[in-house]
Steps between C-alpha positions, in 0.01 A plus 500: 500500500758763604775385263589827327760739638458878501728770636350762729687830467501826689694801374672691780589864435788635708428819691867564577697381194473643149666426168708745298179664369353554847241224464446263793673163474246222442557150635270202482396255767386168352367167618392188313162346575293214365183620328204376306426743214130553429289700262337821615129446565274713286350683800849587623601608150206736446518646850869574450438645154253753641769607750757546220694175547560220249540172692673226302565211738444381856766316698383282787747446784446202729600704805423870544808529726723467189383847387645811662339781303718471189391718205614278212482134396729351236362188335639326190725800425206744507476771766157572647388780731287403800156661482354347813512199726236310689529228754289184493572308820868408493530575125556836334399614151713769336327680211754641253527705181787522250762748614535797267 
């Protein structure tokens, strides 16, 4: 069931260190998790569309404790942005859209 691997990613912007252009240094915190990719349900899709989002895929995690508020999910070399999450018992669904 949870045989696929995804990488949860959070971009961390430094408040004290900048590059030569004065931009904050960005580092990434990542962790690998087992997921079950699912299609977006039509009710979820249309509700998100009315709010200006374009959900593409849902990742189900077997344990909600594996998620720590990351903003991005990389799956099969495609980066997705987290739109929202919702917990179902011990499991967690992460609704994502393609990252621009």
